[in-house]
Each structure stands twice: as C-alpha cells, then as structure tokens.
FIROKE-971261 format. One record per residue: x, y, z of N, C-alpha, C, O in turn. Coordinates in pm, whole numbers, padded with zeros to 5 digits, always signed. Example, Ala and Ser with C-alpha at 12.3 -4.5 7.8 and 13.67 -1.06 7.14 Angstrom:
2
+01319-00569+00780+01230-00450+00780+01320-00330+00780+01424-00332+00846+01285-00225+00708+01367-00106+00714+01290+00003+00787+01341+00114+00804
This chain:
142
+00085-00117+00000+00000+00000+00000+00089+00123+00000+00184+00135+00079+00058+00213-00088+00138+00335-00097+00102+00428+00018-00002+00411+00082+00187+00522+00043+00159+00616+00151+00037+00701+00118-00036+00742+00209+00013+00728-00010-00105+00804-00050-00232+00722-00024-00332+00777+00024-00229+00595-00054-00344+00507-00029-00366+00492+00122-00480+00489+00168-00258+00484+00197-00270+00473+00343-00331+00599+00402-00414+00591+00493-00292+00714+00351-00348+00841+00399-00497+00850+00365-00576+00899+00446-00535+00804+00247-00676+00805+00207-00757+00714+00299-00868+00747+00339-00700+00600+00332-00765+00504+00423-00782+00568+00562-00887+00552+00623-00684+00636+00610-00691+00702+00741-00798+00811+00739-00875+00824+00834-00805+00889+00630-00908+00993+00619-01048+00932+00622-01137+00986+00688-01068+00820+00550-01199+00754+00551-01235+00706+00691-01350+00719+00734-01139+00653+00761-01163+00606+00898-01196+00724+00989-01287+00715+01071-01123+00833+00975-01150+00952+01055-01290+01007+01027-01359+01051+01119-01332+01005+00899-01466+01051+00862-01572+00960+00925-01674+01007+00975-01548+00829+00923-01642+00735+00982-01654+00756+01133-01763+00749+01189-01541+00781+01198-01543+00807+01342-01619+00936+01371-01697+00941+01466-01597+01040+01291-01668+01167+01310-01819+01148+01290-01898+01202+01366-01858+01071+01189-01999+01043+01166-02061+00965+01282-02173+00992+01323-01987+00868+01334-02037+00789+01447-02053+00878+01570-02151+00864+01643-01959+00968+01593-01970+01061+01707-02089+01154+01690-02159+01184+01787-02113+01200+01567-02226+01287+01541-02358+01212+01567-02449+01268+01628-02368+01087+01522-02490+01007+01546-02509+00983+01696-02622+00986+01745-02400+00959+01768-02411+00939+01912-02460+01066+01982-02543+01059+02073-02410+01181+01940-02457+01308+01997-02605+01331+01968-02679+01375+02055-02647+01300+01845-02789+01313+01810-02875+01223+01897-02981+01263+01945-02829+01100+01917-02906+01005+01996-02916+01051+02142-03022+01037+02203-02809+01104+02196-02813+01155+02334-02912+01271+02346-02989+01277+02441-02908+01361+02250-03000+01474+02251-03144+01426+02239-03232+01474+02311-03168+01331+02150-03302+01277+02133-03349+01210+02261-03462+01232+02305-03264+01129+02322-03300+01059+02445-03337+01157+02555-03435+01137+02627-03260+01263+02568-03289+01364+02672-03424+01431+02644-03503+01452+02736-03449+01464+02519-03576+01530+02484-03695+01436+02508-03800+01480+02553-03678+01308+02479-03786+01212+02502-03811+01194+02651-03926+01183+02693-03706+01191+02732-03723+01177+02877-03800+01296+02935-03872+01281+03034-03786+01413+02875-03856+01532+02922-03997+01543+02865-04077+01624+02913-04027+01463+02765-04155+01469+02695-04272+01438+02787-04263+01350+02873-04381+01510+02769-04505+01484+02842-04620+01491+02743-04622+01576+02653-04716+01402+02760-04838+01407+02682-04950+01452+02773-04956+01412+02889-05039+01535+02722-05149+01586+02805-05281+01575+02730-05285+01574+02607-05388+01566+02807-05523+01565+02750-05621+01608+02857-05598+01589+02977-05731+01666+02811-05841+01705+02898-05968+01645+02840-05988+01646+02718-06053+01593+02927-06177+01532+02880-06263+01637+02810-06247+01757+02831-06354+01588+02727-06436+01677+02644-06511+01782+02726-06519+01898+02686-06567+01740+02840-06641+01837+02924-06555+01890+03039-06606+01950+03133-06425+01867+03029-06326+01921+03123-06340+01867+03266-06306+01936+03362-06389+01744+03280-06400+01686+03414-06264+01640+03468-06242+01638+03589-06175+01603+03375-06045+01550+03417-05939+01591+03316-05963+01595+03195-05819+01622+03369-05701+01650+03288-05592+01552+03330-05575+01524+03449-05520+01501+03233-05421+01396+03258-05289+01432+03192-05286+01493+03085-05180+01395+03258-05047+01410+03200-04975+01276+03214-04982+01210+03318-04905+01236+03106-04826+01113+03109-04683+01145+03068-04657+01247+03004-04591+01057+03106-04453+01074+03063-04434+01008+02926-04531+00962+02865-04312+01004+02879-04284+00951+02746-04318+00803+02732-04336+00755+02620-04327+00731+02843-04363+00590+02840-04512+00567+02858-04556+00452+02866-04589+00673+02866-04733+00661+02883-04776+00642+03028-04894+00616+03054-04683+00656+03121-04716+00641+03263-04774+00772+03317-04725+00880+03287-04876+00759+03396-04945+00874+03453-04851+00952+03545-04789+00895+03634-04841+01082+03521-04757+01168+03606-04839+01272+03681-04795+01324+03783-04958+01304+03629-05042+01402+03696-05186+01383+03652-05213+01345+03538-05279+01410+03743-05421+01406+03711-05492+01512+03794-05463+01529+03912-05584+01583+03730-05663+01685+03800-05810+01661+03769-05848+01642+03653-05893+01662+03873-06037+01643+03859-06107+01773+03893-06065+01846+03983-06213+01802+03821-06296+01918+03854-06420+01870+03929-06442+01750+03942-06500+01964+03977-06622+01928+04048-06717+01849+03958-06796+01768+04007-06710+01872+03828-06794+01799+03734-06768+01650+03735-06857+01571+03704-06647+01611+03770-06613+01468+03775-06696+01397+03882-06739+01284+03861-06718+01462+03995-06792+01402+04106-06939+01380+04071-07007+01301+04137-06986+01448+03969-07126+01433+03929-07149+01311+03838-07263+01277+03808-07041+01248+03797-07052+01132+03708-07076+01005+03788-07042+00996+03905-07135+00907+03723-07146+00775+03787-07006+00714+03790-06917+00760+03719-06988+00612+03869-06855+00550+03878-06812+00493+03744-06694+00500+03709-06903+00436+03669-06869+00384+03536-06830+00497+03442-06735+00484+03365-06904+00609+03449-06869+00724+03367-06733+00779+03407-06654+00821+03322-06705+00780+03538-06575+00826+03585-06464+00743+03522-06367+00796+03468-06480+00612+03529-06379+00522+03473-06363+00544+03324-06251+00554+03273-06475+00551+03252-06469+00569+03108-06404+00702+03068-06319+00706+02980-06446+00810+03135-06390+00942+03104-06240+00944+03135-06160+00994+03056-06203+00890+03249-06061+00887+03286-05980+00806+03186-05875+00852+03140-06027+00686+03150-05951+00600+03059-05941+00661+02919-05836+00651+02855-06047+00723+02872-06041+00788+02741-05942+00905+02743-05867+00927+02647-05943+00980+02852-05853+01094+02863-05708+01047+02875-05618+01107+02816-05687+00941+02950-05553+00882+02962-05505+00836+02825-05390+00860+02788-05591+00769+02749-05553+00723+02614-05518+00841+02524-05424+00834+02446-05593+00950+02536-05565+01069+02455-05429+01131+02493-05356+01177+02406-05397+01132+02622-05267+01184+02665-05154+01096+02613-05048+01146+02573-05175+00965+02612-05074+00874+02557-05056+00896+02407-04944+00891+02357-05164+00920+02336-05154+00949+02193-05077+01079+02171-04998+01090+02077-05102+01177+02258-05030+01303+02249-04880+01281+02269-04799+01338+02196-04844+01200+02367-04703+01170+02392-04641+01099+02272-04529+01130+02231-04714+01002+02215-04663+00929+02099-04644+01022+01979-04546+01011+01906-04738+01113+01958-04728+01208+01846-04608+01300+01865-04538+01331+01769-04585+01343+01988-04471+01431+02016-04340+01355+01995-04245+01411+01941-04334+01230+02038-04213+01148+02018-04185+01130+01869-04070+01132+01826-04290+01112+01791-04274+01097+01646-04214+01225+01587-04121+01218+01506-04266+01340+01627-04214+01468+01578-04068+01485+01617-03986+01529+01536-04034+01450+01741-03895+01461+01787-03803+01372+01705-03693+01414+01667-03846+01250+01677-03764+01157+01599-03742+01210+01457-03630+01205+01405-03849+01259+01396-03837+01311+01260-03748+01435+01257-03664+01449+01168-03767+01524+01355-03684+01645+01361-03537+01612+01383-03449+01680+01330-03510+01507+01461-03373+01473+01496-03302+01393+01386-03188+01423+01351-03370+01292+01332-03305+01198+01241-03355+01203+01097-03293+01145+01008-03466+01273+01074-03524+01279+00940-03637+01179+00924-03636+01072+00984-03734+01215+00842-03854+01132+00828-03825+00997+00764-03887+00897+00801-03732+00992+00671-03703+00868+00599-03587+00789+00658-03542+00691+00599-03540+00831+00773-03425+00766+00834-03463+00629+00892-03567+00615+00956-03378+00529+00870-03402+00399+00934-03401+00409+01087-03469+00332+01156-03324+00504+01139-03320+00524+01284-03458+00569+01333-03508+00520+01434-03519+00664+01261-03653+00711+01297-03752+00595+01293-03832+00578+01385-03746+00516+01189-03837+00402+01175-03820+00303+01291-03919+00257+01348-03697+00272+01326-03671+00178+01436-03715+00235+01570-03775+00163+01650-03687+00362+01594-03726+00424+01721-03878+00427+01736-03931+00396+01843-03947+00463+01629-04093+00471+01637-04155+00333+01654-04254+00318+01726-04099+00233+01589-04150+00096+01605-04130+00050+01749-04220-00011+01808-04015+00078+01806-03989+00040+01946-04081+00116+02040-04132+00060+02137-04104+00244+02011-04191+00326+02095-04333+00272+02093-04399+00264+02197-04382+00236+01975-04517+00182+01962-04533+00049+02036-04639+00020+02091-04427-00031+02038-04433-00160+02110-04442-00140+02260-04504-00221+02330-04382-00033+02311-04380-00013+02456-04495+00073+02508-04526+00069+02626-04557+00152+02419-04666+00240+02462-04793+00156+02483-04834+00084+02392-04854+00165+02600-04977+00089+02625-05087+00130+02527-05106+00248+02500-05158+00031+02475-05267+00058+02380-05392+00099+02456-05418+00051+02566-05468+00188+02397-05596+00229+02453-05698+00118+02431-05687+00045+02333-05797+00103+02520-05896-00003+02503-05963-00001+02366-05987-00107+02308-05994+00118+02313-06061+00122+02183-05969+00078+02071-06017+00037+01965-05836+00085+02092-05742+00042+01989-05727-00109+01987-05691-00166+01884-05752-00175+02099-05739-00319+02105-05867-00389+02066-05867-00510+02045-05976-00316+02056-06104-00376+02025-06173-00434+02146-06282-00488+02136-06109-00422+02263-06168-00477+02386-06273-00380+02439-06251-00259+02441-06387-00432+02481-06488-00344+02539-06439-00291+02673-06361-00359+02740-06483-00173+02714-06445-00122+02846-06493-00218+02954-06605-00268+02949-06407-00242+03050-06443-00332+03160-06526-00258+03263-06501-00141+03292-06624-00326+03319-06703-00268+03427-06619-00276+03554-06590-00385+03603-06583-00165+03605-06495-00161+03721-06572-00160+03852-06512-00164+03959-06702-00154+03845-06781-00156+03968-06782-00022+04035-06725+00074+03983-06845-00013+04150-06867+00116+04215-06750+00165+04299-06756+00277+04349-06645+00087+04315-06538+00127+04404-06421+00185+04323-06370+00121+04231-06380+00305+04359-06262+00366+04302-06154+00362+04409-06177+00399+04524-06037+00316+04370-05927+00304+04467-05817+00400+04432-05793+00433+04316-05752+00444+04533-05633+00527+04514-05518+00456+04583-05519+00436+04705-05420+00418+04503-05303+00350+04558-05197+00453+04593-05174+00547+04518-05136+00432+04706-05031+00526+04748-04896+00465+04728-04794+00528+04758
C-alpha cells in the first residue's frame, strides 16, 4: 500500500469516526428530549385532565367538580379515554422529535418509532376490547 493510499484510508476512517460521534450526539440529545416529553389531554367536558410521561405512565391528574357528578362507570370511562388521549399526544410528540432529529425517511426514525409503539400501552378502543365494568369502588393506591 502506498503512503497516498494509506493516507486516504486514514481519512476515511476519521470521517467514519466523526460520523459515528455525530450520530451518538444526536441520539443523546433525542433521548434527553424524550425523557422530558409529556403528553397531556383534557376530557371533552373538562372533568379530568391527565399528564403522562414519554412511556405513557401517569404523572399528573386533575379532577374538577364535574367529575364528582358522574357515575362511577362514567368516571372510569372518562378517565380512561382521557388517559388514552394523553398517551396518543405523547406518541405524536415522540414521532415529531424523531423526525426532527433523524429525518422522516431515516431507518433510525423508523426503528425508534416501532420500538416506541411496542412499549406504549394501547388504549382499550385500539385493542377492540370493550371497556371493563370496574364496579362502584374507586381506589387510590399510594
């Protein structure tokens, strides 16, 4: 191998290392933004507002006086629908972040979104399962 060929090989390796470092920086930035992501939703008649984290886990819930006027079944249904809407909001925001960070046609975006969809809990209406009757007791776990 000539010294010119060796230098060209070194330049290609240096370019590959720089590209790998750039992708790693992008991934770190994306991960941080996703960890900070929150999805929110408010029920149609504003009885309940819900916030979830990037994994769809409940982080905050607020009830208005109108919520107390609902039957227990209506409470459950309104809460679950609002929770599902907040999860959809989080998923939509994660999609936008992935596209903004890696590009819409990027294989990285496709893989991240597929993984996100696998981990995000599905809403009852998305699974085709009828809402379960939860009965008259509402519990609050501490």
